[in-house]
C-alpha positions as CSV (number, residue, x, y, z in Angstrom):
1,X,-44.6,-30.2,177.7
2,X,-47.3,-27.7,178.9
3,X,-46.3,-25.0,176.3
4,X,-46.6,-27.3,173.3
5,X,-50.0,-28.5,174.5
6,X,-51.2,-24.9,174.9
7,X,-49.9,-24.1,171.4
8,X,-51.6,-27.2,169.9
9,X,-54.9,-26.3,171.6
10,X,-54.8,-22.7,170.4
11,X,-54.0,-23.9,166.8
12,X,-56.9,-26.4,166.8
13,X,-59.3,-23.9,168.1
14,X,-58.3,-21.3,165.6
15,X,-58.6,-23.8,162.7
16,X,-61.8,-25.1,164.2
17,X,-63.2,-21.5,164.0
18,X,-61.9,-21.3,160.5
19,X,-63.5,-24.5,159.5
20,X,-66.9,-23.3,161.0
21,X,-66.7,-20.1,158.9
22,X,-65.8,-22.2,155.9
23,X,-68.6,-24.6,156.5
24,X,-71.2,-21.7,156.5
25,X,-69.8,-20.3,153.4
26,X,-69.8,-23.7,151.6
27,X,-73.4,-24.5,152.8
28,X,-74.7,-21.3,151.3
29,X,-72.9,-21.8,148.0
30,X,-74.1,-25.4,147.8
31,X,-77.7,-24.4,148.5
32,X,-77.6,-21.9,145.7
33,X,-76.2,-24.5,143.3
34,X,-78.8,-27.2,144.1
35,X,-81.7,-24.7,143.7
36,X,-80.4,-23.4,140.4
37,X,-80.1,-27.0,139.3
38,X,-83.7,-27.7,140.3
39,X,-84.8,-24.7,138.2
40,X,-83.1,-26.0,135.2
41,X,-84.4,-29.5,135.6
42,X,-87.9,-28.3,135.9
43,X,-87.6,-26.1,132.8
44,X,-86.3,-29.1,131.0
45,X,-89.1,-31.3,132.1
46,X,-91.8,-28.9,131.1
47,X,-90.0,-28.2,127.7
48,X,-89.9,-31.9,127.0
49,X,-93.7,-32.3,127.6
50,X,-94.7,-29.1,126.0
51,X,-96.3,-30.8,122.8
52,X,-98.3,-33.1,124.8
53,X,-99.4,-30.4,127.2
54,X,-100.5,-28.1,124.4
55,X,-102.4,-30.9,122.7
56,X,-104.2,-31.9,125.9
57,X,-104.9,-28.2,126.9
58,X,-106.3,-27.4,123.4
59,X,-108.5,-30.4,123.2
60,X,-109.7,-30.0,126.7
61,X,-109.3,-33.7,127.2
62,X,-108.7,-35.5,130.6
63,X,-105.3,-36.4,129.3
64,X,-103.8,-33.1,130.9
65,X,-103.6,-34.6,134.3
66,X,-101.8,-37.7,132.8
67,X,-99.3,-35.4,131.2
68,X,-98.7,-33.6,134.5
69,X,-98.2,-37.0,136.2
70,X,-95.6,-37.9,133.6
71,X,-93.7,-34.8,134.6
72,X,-93.7,-35.7,138.3
73,X,-92.1,-39.0,137.6
74,X,-88.8,-37.1,138.2
75,X,-87.7,-38.1,141.8
76,X,-87.4,-34.4,142.9
77,X,-90.7,-33.2,141.5
78,X,-93.4,-34.0,144.1
79,X,-96.6,-32.7,142.4
80,X,-97.7,-30.4,139.6
81,X,-100.7,-28.3,138.6
82,X,-102.0,-26.5,135.4
83,X,-103.4,-23.1,135.8
84,X,-105.2,-20.6,133.3
85,X,-103.9,-17.1,132.8
86,X,-106.8,-16.0,134.9
87,X,-105.9,-18.0,137.9
88,X,-108.3,-21.0,137.6
89,X,-107.1,-24.5,138.2
90,X,-107.3,-26.5,135.0
91,X,-105.8,-29.9,136.2
92,X,-103.6,-31.2,139.0
93,X,-101.8,-34.4,140.0
94,X,-102.7,-36.4,143.0
95,X,-101.3,-34.9,146.2
96,X,-100.9,-31.4,144.9
97,X,-100.5,-29.0,147.7
98,X,-103.7,-26.8,147.9
99,X,-101.6,-24.2,149.8
100,X,-100.3,-23.2,146.5
101,X,-103.6,-22.4,144.6
102,X,-103.4,-21.0,141.1
103,X,-105.0,-17.7,142.1
104,X,-102.8,-17.0,145.1
105,X,-99.7,-17.8,143.0
106,X,-100.9,-15.6,140.2
107,X,-101.5,-12.7,142.7
108,X,-98.0,-13.1,144.2
109,X,-96.4,-13.1,140.7
110,X,-98.4,-10.0,139.8
111,X,-97.3,-8.2,142.8
112,X,-93.7,-8.6,141.9
113,X,-93.9,-6.7,138.6
114,X,-90.3,-7.3,137.7
115,X,-90.7,-11.0,137.7
116,X,-92.1,-13.1,134.7
117,X,-93.9,-16.3,135.4
118,X,-91.3,-18.3,133.5
119,X,-88.6,-17.2,135.9
120,X,-90.6,-17.3,139.1
121,X,-89.6,-19.5,142.1
122,X,-90.5,-19.6,145.8
123,X,-89.2,-21.5,148.6
124,X,-91.4,-22.5,151.6
125,X,-91.1,-24.6,154.8
126,X,-94.1,-27.0,155.3
127,X,-94.7,-29.5,158.0
128,X,-93.6,-32.2,155.7
129,X,-90.4,-30.4,154.8
130,X,-88.8,-27.7,152.8
131,X,-90.1,-27.3,149.2
132,X,-89.7,-25.0,146.2
133,X,-92.5,-23.9,143.8
134,X,-91.6,-22.8,140.4
135,X,-93.8,-21.6,137.5
136,X,-93.5,-22.3,133.7
137,X,-95.5,-20.8,130.8
138,X,-97.2,-23.3,128.4
139,X,-96.9,-21.6,124.9
140,X,-98.5,-22.3,121.5
141,X,-98.2,-20.2,118.4
142,X,-100.4,-17.6,119.9
143,X,-100.8,-16.2,123.4
144,X,-99.8,-18.5,126.5
145,X,-102.4,-21.1,127.2
146,X,-101.5,-21.0,130.9
147,X,-98.8,-22.0,133.3
148,X,-97.6,-25.0,135.1
149,X,-96.7,-25.1,138.8
150,X,-94.1,-27.6,139.9
151,X,-93.6,-28.5,143.6
152,X,-89.9,-29.7,144.3
153,X,-88.7,-31.6,147.3
154,X,-85.8,-29.9,149.0
155,X,-85.4,-32.3,152.0
156,X,-82.3,-33.9,150.3
157,X,-80.4,-30.7,150.7
158,X,-80.3,-31.1,154.4
159,X,-78.9,-34.5,154.2
160,X,-76.2,-33.4,151.6
161,X,-75.4,-30.5,153.9
162,X,-74.8,-32.7,156.9
163,X,-72.5,-35.0,154.8
164,X,-70.7,-32.0,153.6
165,X,-70.1,-30.6,157.1
166,X,-68.9,-33.9,158.5
167,X,-66.4,-34.3,155.6
168,X,-65.2,-30.7,155.9
169,X,-64.6,-30.9,159.7
170,X,-62.7,-34.1,159.3
171,X,-60.5,-32.6,156.6
172,X,-59.8,-29.5,158.8
173,X,-59.0,-31.6,161.8
174,X,-56.5,-33.7,160.0
175,X,-54.9,-30.6,158.4
176,X,-54.7,-28.9,161.8
177,X,-53.1,-31.8,163.5
178,X,-50.6,-32.2,160.7
179,X,-49.8,-28.4,160.8
180,X,-49.4,-28.4,164.6
181,X,-47.1,-31.5,164.6
182,X,-45.0,-30.1,161.9
183,X,-44.7,-26.6,163.6
184,X,-43.8,-28.2,167.0
185,X,-41.1,-30.3,165.4
186,X,-39.7,-27.3,163.6
187,X,-39.7,-25.2,166.7
188,X,-38.0,-27.9,168.7
189,X,-35.3,-28.3,166.2
190,X,-34.8,-24.5,166.0
191,X,-34.8,-24.1,169.8
192,X,-32.3,-26.9,170.2
193,X,-30.0,-25.2,167.8
194,X,-30.4,-21.8,169.2
195,X,-29.8,-22.8,172.8
196,X,-26.7,-24.8,171.5
197,X,-25.3,-21.6,170.0
198,X,-26.2,-19.5,173.1
199,X,-24.4,-22.0,175.4
200,X,-21.3,-21.8,173.1
201,X,-21.6,-17.9,173.2
202,X,-21.8,-17.8,177.0
203,X,-18.9,-20.1,177.3
204,X,-16.8,-17.8,175.3
205,X,-16.9,-19.4,171.8
206,X,-19.5,-16.8,170.5
207,X,-20.6,-16.6,166.8
208,X,-20.6,-13.1,165.4
209,X,-24.3,-12.6,165.5
210,X,-24.5,-13.6,169.2
211,X,-21.7,-11.1,170.3
212,X,-24.0,-8.1,171.0
213,X,-26.4,-10.3,172.9
214,X,-23.5,-11.8,174.9
215,X,-22.3,-8.3,175.8
216,X,-25.6,-7.2,177.1
217,X,-26.3,-10.4,179.0
218,X,-22.9,-10.0,180.7
219,X,-23.4,-6.4,181.5
220,X,-26.8,-7.2,183.1
221,X,-25.5,-10.1,185.1
222,X,-22.6,-7.8,186.2
223,X,-24.9,-5.0,187.3
224,X,-27.3,-7.4,189.0
225,X,-24.6,-9.1,190.9
226,X,-23.1,-5.8,192.1
227,X,-26.6,-4.8,193.4
228,X,-27.0,-8.2,194.9
229,X,-23.8,-7.9,196.9
230,X,-25.3,-5.1,199.1
231,X,-28.9,-6.1,198.9
232,X,-29.5,-5.9,202.6
233,X,-32.7,-3.8,202.6
234,X,-33.9,-0.6,201.2
235,X,-31.5,2.1,200.1
236,X,-30.6,4.4,203.0
237,X,-27.5,6.2,204.2
238,X,-26.2,3.2,205.9
239,X,-26.6,1.0,202.8
240,X,-24.9,3.8,200.7
241,X,-22.0,3.9,203.1
242,X,-21.6,0.2,203.0
243,X,-21.7,0.2,199.2
244,X,-19.2,2.9,198.9
245,X,-16.9,1.3,201.6
246,X,-16.9,-2.0,199.5
247,X,-16.3,-0.3,196.1
248,X,-14.4,2.8,197.0
249,X,-12.5,1.4,200.1
250,X,-13.5,4.4,202.1
251,X,-12.2,7.0,199.8
252,X,-13.9,10.4,199.8
253,X,-15.8,11.8,197.0
254,X,-15.4,15.3,195.6
255,X,-18.5,17.1,194.4
256,X,-18.2,20.2,192.1
257,X,-21.5,22.3,192.1
258,X,-22.1,25.9,191.7
259,X,-24.6,26.2,194.5
260,X,-23.4,25.4,198.0
261,X,-25.6,23.3,200.4
262,X,-25.4,25.8,203.4
263,X,-25.1,29.6,203.0
264,X,-24.0,31.8,205.9
265,X,-25.6,35.3,205.8
266,X,-25.5,38.2,208.1
267,X,-28.6,39.3,209.9
268,X,-29.3,41.8,212.7
269,X,-29.2,38.9,215.1
270,X,-25.9,37.6,213.9
271,X,-24.9,35.0,211.3
272,X,-27.5,32.6,210.2
273,X,-27.3,29.5,208.1
274,X,-29.8,29.2,205.1
275,X,-30.6,26.2,202.7
276,X,-30.8,27.4,199.2
277,X,-34.1,26.6,197.1
278,X,-32.4,24.1,194.8
279,X,-33.4,20.7,193.6
280,X,-29.7,19.9,193.1
281,X,-28.9,20.6,196.7
282,X,-32.0,18.7,197.8
283,X,-30.7,15.6,195.9
284,X,-27.0,15.8,196.7
285,X,-26.8,17.1,200.3
286,X,-28.1,13.8,201.8
287,X,-25.5,11.9,199.7
288,X,-22.7,13.9,201.2
289,X,-23.9,13.5,204.6
290,X,-23.9,9.7,203.9
291,X,-20.6,9.2,202.3
292,X,-18.5,12.3,203.5
293,X,-16.0,14.1,201.2
294,X,-15.7,17.6,199.8
295,X,-18.2,19.8,198.2
296,X,-16.6,22.5,196.1
297,X,-19.0,25.5,195.4
298,X,-19.3,29.2,194.9
299,X,-19.3,31.1,198.1
300,X,-21.9,33.8,197.7
301,X,-23.4,34.3,201.2
302,X,-22.7,37.6,202.9
303,X,-20.9,35.9,205.8
304,X,-19.4,33.0,203.9
305,X,-15.8,34.4,204.0
306,X,-16.1,34.9,207.9
307,X,-16.9,31.3,208.5
308,X,-14.2,29.4,206.5
309,X,-10.7,28.3,207.6
310,X,-7.5,29.3,206.0
311,X,-8.0,26.9,203.2
312,X,-11.6,28.3,202.4
313,X,-13.3,25.3,204.0
314,X,-16.1,25.0,206.4
315,X,-17.5,21.7,208.1
316,X,-21.2,21.1,207.6
317,X,-24.0,20.5,208.5
318,X,-23.8,22.7,211.5
319,X,-23.7,20.4,214.7
320,X,-23.1,17.3,212.6
321,X,-20.0,18.3,210.5
322,X,-20.0,15.1,208.3
323,X,-18.4,16.6,205.2
324,X,-16.5,19.8,204.0
325,X,-17.6,22.6,201.8
326,X,-14.7,24.3,199.8
327,X,-15.8,27.7,198.8
328,X,-14.4,29.4,195.6
329,X,-14.6,33.2,195.4
330,X,-15.8,35.1,192.3
331,X,-15.7,38.7,191.6
332,X,-18.9,40.5,190.6
333,X,-17.7,40.6,187.0
334,X,-17.0,37.0,187.0
335,X,-20.3,36.1,188.5
336,X,-22.2,38.2,186.1
337,X,-20.5,36.8,183.1
338,X,-20.3,33.1,184.1
339,X,-23.4,32.7,186.2
340,X,-26.0,35.2,185.2
341,X,-24.7,35.7,181.6
342,X,-23.6,32.5,179.9
343,X,-25.2,29.9,182.2
344,X,-28.5,31.5,182.9
345,X,-29.2,33.7,179.8
346,X,-27.5,31.3,177.4
347,X,-27.5,27.6,178.4
348,X,-30.5,27.7,180.5
349,X,-33.0,28.8,177.9
350,X,-31.1,26.8,175.3
351,X,-31.9,23.6,177.3
352,X,-35.5,24.5,178.3
353,X,-38.3,24.7,175.8
354,X,-40.0,27.6,177.6
355,X,-40.1,30.2,174.8
356,X,-37.2,32.3,175.9
357,X,-34.6,33.2,173.4
358,X,-31.0,32.3,174.5
359,X,-28.5,35.0,174.6
360,X,-24.8,34.3,173.9
361,X,-22.2,37.1,174.5
362,X,-18.4,36.6,173.9
363,X,-17.6,38.3,177.2
364,X,-19.8,36.0,179.0
365,X,-18.3,33.1,177.3
366,X,-14.7,34.4,178.3
367,X,-15.8,34.5,182.0
368,X,-17.4,31.0,181.8
369,X,-14.1,29.5,180.6
370,X,-12.1,31.4,183.3
371,X,-14.4,30.4,186.1
372,X,-14.6,26.7,184.9
373,X,-10.9,26.7,185.0
374,X,-10.8,28.3,188.5
375,X,-13.3,25.7,189.9
376,X,-11.4,22.8,188.2
377,X,-8.1,23.9,189.9
378,X,-10.0,24.0,193.3
379,X,-11.1,20.4,192.7
380,X,-7.7,19.2,191.9
381,X,-6.5,20.7,195.2
382,X,-9.0,18.7,197.1
383,X,-8.3,15.3,195.7
384,X,-6.2,12.9,197.7
385,X,-5.0,10.3,195.0
386,X,-4.1,10.2,191.4
387,X,-7.3,8.6,190.4
388,X,-10.1,10.1,192.5
389,X,-13.8,9.9,191.9
390,X,-15.2,13.4,191.1
391,X,-18.8,14.3,190.5
392,X,-19.3,17.4,188.5
393,X,-22.8,18.8,188.7
394,X,-24.9,20.6,186.0
395,X,-24.6,23.1,183.2
396,X,-22.4,25.6,185.0
397,X,-19.4,23.4,184.5
398,X,-19.6,21.9,181.1
399,X,-15.9,22.6,180.5
400,X,-14.6,21.5,183.8
401,X,-14.5,17.7,183.1
402,X,-12.0,18.3,180.3
403,X,-9.9,20.7,182.3
404,X,-9.8,18.2,185.2
405,X,-8.9,15.5,182.9
406,X,-5.9,17.4,181.6
407,X,-4.5,17.8,185.2
408,X,-5.7,14.3,186.5
409,X,-5.7,12.0,183.5
410,X,-6.5,9.0,185.6
411,X,-9.5,10.5,187.4
412,X,-12.8,8.9,187.2
413,X,-15.1,12.0,186.4
414,X,-18.9,11.5,186.5
415,X,-20.8,14.5,185.2
416,X,-24.5,14.8,185.9
417,X,-26.5,17.2,183.7
418,X,-29.6,18.2,185.9
419,X,-31.5,20.0,183.3
420,X,-32.9,18.6,179.9
421,X,-30.4,18.2,177.0
422,X,-32.0,19.5,173.9
423,X,-32.0,18.0,170.4
424,X,-29.2,18.4,168.1
425,X,-30.7,21.2,166.1
426,X,-31.2,23.4,169.2
427,X,-27.8,22.6,170.4
428,X,-26.6,24.2,167.1
429,X,-27.7,27.7,168.3
430,X,-24.9,27.9,170.8
431,X,-21.7,29.4,169.1
432,X,-19.5,27.3,171.4
433,X,-21.3,24.1,171.0
434,X,-18.2,22.1,170.1
435,X,-16.3,23.4,173.2
436,X,-19.3,22.5,175.5
437,X,-19.7,19.0,174.0
438,X,-15.9,18.5,174.2
439,X,-15.8,19.6,177.8
440,X,-18.4,17.0,178.8
441,X,-16.7,14.3,176.8
442,X,-13.8,14.8,179.2
443,X,-15.9,12.8,181.6
444,X,-15.8,9.1,182.3
445,X,-19.5,9.0,182.6
446,X,-22.1,11.7,181.5
447,X,-25.5,11.3,183.2
448,X,-28.9,12.6,182.3
449,X,-32.3,12.1,183.9
450,X,-33.9,10.3,181.0
451,X,-32.9,8.1,178.1
452,X,-34.4,10.7,175.7
453,X,-31.9,13.2,177.0
454,X,-29.1,10.6,176.4
455,X,-30.2,10.2,172.9
456,X,-30.3,13.9,172.3
457,X,-26.7,14.1,173.5
458,X,-25.6,11.2,171.1
459,X,-27.3,13.2,168.3
460,X,-25.5,16.4,169.2
461,X,-22.1,14.5,169.3
462,X,-22.9,13.0,166.0
463,X,-23.7,16.3,164.4
464,X,-20.8,18.5,165.8
465,X,-17.9,16.2,167.0
466,X,-15.4,13.9,165.3
467,X,-15.9,10.8,167.3
468,X,-17.2,7.2,167.2
469,X,-20.5,6.5,168.9
470,X,-20.8,3.0,170.2
471,X,-24.6,2.7,170.6
472,X,-24.4,-0.9,171.8
473,X,-22.2,0.2,174.8
474,X,-23.9,3.7,175.1
475,X,-20.5,5.3,174.8
476,X,-18.7,8.0,172.8
477,X,-15.1,7.2,171.8
478,X,-12.5,9.8,170.9
479,X,-9.1,8.4,170.4
480,X,-8.3,6.1,173.3
481,X,-10.7,7.8,175.7
482,X,-14.2,6.4,176.2
483,X,-17.1,8.4,177.7
484,X,-20.2,6.3,178.8
485,X,-23.6,8.0,178.6
486,X,-26.2,6.7,181.1
487,X,-29.7,7.7,182.4
488,X,-29.8,8.2,186.1
489,X,-33.3,9.5,187.1
490,X,-32.7,11.6,190.2
491,X,-34.8,11.4,193.4
492,X,-34.9,12.7,197.0
493,X,-33.8,11.2,200.3
494,X,-36.1,8.7,202.0
495,X,-37.2,9.2,204.7
496,X,-36.8,13.0,204.5
497,X,-35.0,14.2,207.6
498,X,-37.0,17.5,207.6
499,X,-40.0,15.6,208.6
500,X,-38.6,14.3,211.8
501,X,-39.6,17.4,213.9
502,X,-42.9,18.4,212.1
503,X,-46.2,18.2,213.6
504,X,-48.8,15.6,212.3
505,X,-50.6,16.3,209.2
506,X,-53.9,17.5,210.9
507,X,-51.9,20.0,213.0
508,X,-50.1,21.3,209.9
509,X,-53.5,21.7,208.1
510,X,-54.9,23.6,211.1
511,X,-51.9,25.9,211.7
512,X,-51.3,26.8,208.0
513,X,-55.0,27.8,207.5
514,X,-54.7,29.9,210.6
515,X,-51.5,31.6,209.4
516,X,-53.1,32.3,206.0
517,X,-56.4,33.6,207.6
518,X,-58.5,30.9,205.7
519,X,-61.6,29.0,207.1
520,X,-60.7,25.7,209.0
521,X,-62.5,23.8,206.3
522,X,-60.9,25.6,203.4
523,X,-59.6,23.6,200.4
524,X,-55.9,24.4,199.8
525,X,-53.6,23.9,196.9
526,X,-49.9,24.7,196.9
527,X,-47.2,25.4,194.4
528,X,-43.4,25.4,195.6
529,X,-40.9,26.9,193.2
530,X,-38.2,29.3,192.5
531,X,-39.4,32.2,190.5
532,X,-38.4,30.9,187.2
533,X,-40.2,31.1,183.8
534,X,-39.6,27.4,183.2
535,X,-41.8,26.5,186.2
536,X,-45.1,27.7,184.6
537,X,-46.2,29.8,187.6
538,X,-48.4,32.2,185.5
539,X,-50.1,29.3,183.8
540,X,-50.6,27.6,187.2
541,X,-52.5,30.7,188.6
542,X,-54.5,30.9,185.3
543,X,-55.5,27.4,185.7
544,X,-56.9,28.2,189.1
545,X,-58.8,31.1,187.6
546,X,-60.1,28.7,185.0
547,X,-61.2,26.3,187.8
548,X,-63.2,28.9,189.6
549,X,-64.8,29.9,186.3
550,X,-65.9,26.6,185.2
551,X,-66.6,25.0,188.6
552,X,-68.5,27.6,190.7
553,X,-68.9,25.1,193.6
554,X,-65.3,25.9,194.5
555,X,-65.7,29.7,194.8
556,X,-65.2,30.8,198.4
557,X,-63.9,27.2,199.3
558,X,-60.7,26.8,197.4
559,X,-57.4,28.9,197.9
560,X,-54.0,28.4,196.2
561,X,-50.8,29.3,198.1
562,X,-47.8,29.8,195.8
563,X,-44.5,29.9,197.6
564,X,-42.0,31.6,195.2
565,X,-38.5,32.1,196.2
566,X,-36.8,35.1,194.2
567,X,-34.2,33.8,191.9
568,X,-31.5,35.3,189.5
569,X,-33.0,38.9,190.1
570,X,-30.1,40.4,188.2
571,X,-31.5,39.1,184.9
572,X,-34.1,41.2,183.2
573,X,-36.3,38.1,182.3
574,X,-36.6,37.2,185.9
575,X,-37.4,40.6,187.2
576,X,-40.1,40.9,184.5
577,X,-41.4,37.4,185.6
578,X,-41.6,38.6,189.2
579,X,-43.7,41.5,188.1
580,X,-45.9,39.5,185.9
581,X,-46.6,36.8,188.5
582,X,-47.7,39.6,190.9
583,X,-49.9,41.3,188.3
584,X,-51.6,37.9,187.4
585,X,-52.2,37.1,191.1
586,X,-53.8,40.6,191.8
587,X,-55.9,40.4,188.6
588,X,-57.4,37.0,189.7
589,X,-57.9,38.2,193.2
590,X,-59.7,41.3,192.1
591,X,-61.8,39.3,189.7
592,X,-63.1,37.0,192.4
593,X,-63.2,39.6,195.2
594,X,-66.7,40.5,194.3
595,X,-67.6,37.0,195.4
596,X,-65.8,37.7,198.7
597,X,-62.9,35.5,197.6
598,X,-59.2,36.1,197.1
599,X,-58.1,32.7,195.9
600,X,-54.4,33.4,195.3
601,X,-52.0,33.7,198.2
602,X,-48.6,34.8,196.8
603,X,-45.7,34.2,199.2
604,X,-42.6,35.6,197.5
605,X,-39.8,35.0,199.9
606,X,-37.3,32.3,200.9
607,X,-38.7,29.4,202.9
608,X,-36.6,27.0,204.9
609,X,-37.3,23.3,204.1
610,X,-39.3,22.7,207.4
611,X,-41.7,25.5,206.4
612,X,-42.0,24.0,202.9
613,X,-42.8,20.6,204.2
614,X,-45.5,22.1,206.5
615,X,-47.3,23.4,203.4
616,X,-47.0,20.1,201.7
617,X,-48.6,18.3,204.6
618,X,-51.3,21.0,204.8
619,X,-52.4,20.9,201.2
620,X,-55.3,19.0,199.6
621,X,-53.4,19.1,196.3
622,X,-50.0,20.2,195.0
623,X,-49.9,21.5,191.3
624,X,-46.5,21.2,189.5
625,X,-46.9,22.9,186.1
626,X,-43.3,23.1,184.8
627,X,-43.2,24.0,181.1
628,X,-40.0,21.9,180.8
629,X,-38.0,20.3,183.5
630,X,-35.3,17.7,183.8
631,X,-36.9,15.9,186.8
632,X,-38.6,18.3,189.2
633,X,-38.1,17.2,192.8
634,X,-41.0,19.2,194.2
635,X,-43.3,16.4,193.0
636,X,-41.4,13.7,194.9
637,X,-41.0,15.9,197.9
638,X,-44.9,16.3,198.1
639,X,-45.3,12.5,197.9
640,X,-42.6,12.0,200.6
641,X,-44.4,14.5,202.9
642,X,-47.7,12.8,202.9
643,X,-47.3,10.0,205.3
644,X,-51.1,10.2,205.7
645,X,-51.3,8.9,202.1
646,X,-53.7,11.8,201.3
647,X,-53.6,14.6,198.9
648,X,-53.4,14.6,195.1
649,X,-50.5,15.5,192.9
650,X,-51.3,17.4,189.7
651,X,-48.2,17.0,187.5
652,X,-47.1,18.6,184.2
653,X,-46.4,16.1,181.4
654,X,-43.1,18.0,180.5
655,X,-41.3,16.9,183.8
656,X,-39.1,13.9,184.1
657,X,-41.1,13.1,187.3
658,X,-44.1,12.4,185.1
659,X,-42.4,9.3,183.7
660,X,-42.0,7.9,187.4
661,X,-45.1,9.2,189.1
662,X,-47.8,7.8,186.8
663,X,-50.5,7.8,189.5
664,X,-50.4,11.6,189.5
665,X,-53.0,13.5,187.5
666,X,-50.7,14.3,184.4
667,X,-51.7,17.5,182.4
668,X,-50.5,19.8,179.7
669,X,-49.8,23.1,181.7
670,X,-50.6,25.1,178.5
671,X,-54.2,23.7,178.4
672,X,-55.9,25.7,181.2
673,X,-59.2,23.8,180.5
674,X,-57.5,20.3,181.0
675,X,-55.6,21.6,184.0
676,X,-58.7,23.1,185.7
677,X,-60.5,19.7,185.1
678,X,-57.6,17.9,186.8
679,X,-57.8,20.4,189.8
680,X,-61.5,19.8,190.1
681,X,-60.9,16.0,189.9
682,X,-58.3,16.3,192.6
683,X,-60.6,18.3,195.0
684,X,-63.5,15.9,194.4
685,X,-61.3,12.7,194.6
686,X,-62.5,10.2,197.3
687,X,-60.1,9.6,200.1
688,X,-59.8,5.8,199.1
689,X,-58.5,6.7,195.7
690,X,-56.2,9.3,197.0
691,X,-54.7,6.8,199.3
692,X,-54.3,4.2,196.6
693,X,-52.6,6.6,194.2
694,X,-50.3,8.2,197.0
695,X,-49.5,4.7,198.4
696,X,-48.2,3.6,194.9
697,X,-46.2,6.8,194.4
698,X,-44.7,6.7,197.9
699,X,-43.6,3.1,197.4
700,X,-41.8,4.1,194.1
701,X,-40.1,7.2,195.7
702,X,-39.0,5.1,198.7
703,X,-37.4,2.4,196.7
704,X,-35.9,4.7,193.9
705,X,-34.6,7.2,196.2
706,X,-31.5,9.6,196.2
707,X,-29.3,7.0,197.9
708,X,-30.1,4.4,195.2
709,X,-29.4,7.2,192.5
710,X,-26.0,8.0,194.0
711,X,-25.2,4.3,194.7
712,X,-25.7,3.5,191.0
713,X,-23.6,6.4,189.8
714,X,-20.8,5.9,192.2
715,X,-20.7,2.1,191.8
716,X,-20.6,2.5,188.1
717,X,-17.8,5.0,188.5
718,X,-15.9,2.7,190.8
719,X,-16.3,-0.3,188.5
720,X,-15.2,1.8,185.6
721,X,-12.1,2.9,187.6
722,X,-11.4,-0.8,188.5
723,X,-11.3,-1.8,185.0
724,X,-9.1,1.2,184.0
725,X,-6.7,0.3,186.8
726,X,-6.7,-3.4,185.4
727,X,-6.1,-2.1,181.9
728,X,-3.3,0.1,183.2
729,X,-1.6,-2.9,184.8
730,X,-1.8,-5.0,181.8
731,X,-0.4,-2.2,179.7
732,X,2.5,-1.8,182.0
733,X,3.5,-5.5,182.0
734,X,2.9,-5.9,178.2
735,X,6.1,-6.9,176.3
736,X,7.7,-4.0,174.6
737,X,8.6,-4.1,170.9
738,X,12.3,-3.7,170.2
739,X,13.5,-1.3,167.5
740,X,14.5,-4.4,165.4
741,X,11.2,-5.9,165.6
742,X,12.2,-8.7,167.9
């Protein structure tokens, strides 16, 4: 009942405002009509008395006042006066207003050179009321004898306007009430019919127009019910284990990724374990620790072969041993062609809009196919059922899902593409685009960071593959095989286990400034990246230079520490980038050295996670300037590290993280002026605002963490497998047709 009353009130208010506007317009028009009518009546009155006026005027008799009195017998004419052309009063009726003397009126008419006496009127407000004064020439055969002034009573106009207003408001009220009642009645009838059809649809008897809506509602209810089954608190390793135990019955998960989570390297002091600088490893390693299983990866460490068993496996993490890493060995030729060649000189620049031309070589493609087949075989060796759940990671293994499907047709394969998927036109650059897309469509589910990447993938499938796209179900159908396409925005673990042994924020601030040789009160910004041209490191350093140029108050006070782990050094583009970053850093430091300030601290070496998180905690700001990125977990790591809820995140608009972390200062990294303004705003930001922004971002990262990301994907995969198993059982018991058609 409350909603109809609100609707009625809004409708009546709207029509009332409309009535008010209509009343004002009608009043103005009515006033003009009445005033025009008075002028016409006064002209007729003077015209009718003209002969008598001329005769009395010519004879100079006292009859002229009587003739004027005859004219004022009209109920609207209050008084009249006869004036000579020189402005002298000739005669007037009793009660003529001396405010309108002949001379003053003549002077007023003469000032308005465009107005003739015969067309002149004037409206005036007097204590007795509103009046109108009009002038009319008295003509004989010769020149005008003079002019007559008539004073009209306009008080009747107010009474007529009030009556018009009351009538108009009443009409609008009746109209509004009728319209409201008709609308409410029509809405009620329509709602009753719609809800009746919806109830029929939800009960199974759905009209055709409701079928898409019913599918969406049922899918939403299904997803919400699955989440509610395990909604016992925030997503953490225990909740993920419980979820997988419920949906996967304790089965292990097999992950295929190029990069291994732990690398064994030889050092003068013996074998040491390293953690690679990889967002993929950052995201997936906590998941494997939570749910166990096997991680199949390339064994590239100098001591990797010495640390595996006879089946090329090693238990990790050291001291915990919660899951296995299966290492696959590649020759140098295979690694150069598959990894450095096709993957990182071809697919990487193809998928990133960072102004690098992709290079495609036939030999690289040959190695890419062979290595994908080798890894697919290793995965199949590690499964323990006919329908396992397999997670294929990233662009290194675009062909592997189809290869695994050929050997394990009942497997549930979930492929996650960790980098952007380009638009269809850009995909067309790749000579083997059909093979790449076909390989991915061997998956049960293909996941991307954002819905835009999903849309781009659909466009590429539509352009280059023979298939049917079901956009309602977000699926690609080839024959009897269906591949779902879903957005799964990746995140990091929460809480981050690397923070457990770190000192408090203030201690990190003090120790990092000591290590870098900076003043204790120095303002510090950090950037944490692999040395990759997509990360915008050169642009980041130039933004710092622009900051110092435009904001001199930060000279000698602000330093920027760039931790840059060398990456893909066998590729010319990366070696050139390494040299350019060093050159840019040196040029900026030389420029400001004359002010006693070397603002860029370039640390080009591998840093273990504890060291990285110390820098996060010590910084006043973190600048993530990626030119194009799928997600960028550095931004979320910085947020997770700041349990003091201080510090400011400056974030490129071209990252997936910018869609989640909206409280960051989002910038265009190509616009040095805008970026420098954001850096200055970050350094000047009050602590209260820092805490408000950081608190909001930390709440989001804690809720949408990597365990929730993995849980969503694995539950979707488990649910898909359950349906396929059900479909298989139904097919196996379906009655078979005999050859005679019986």
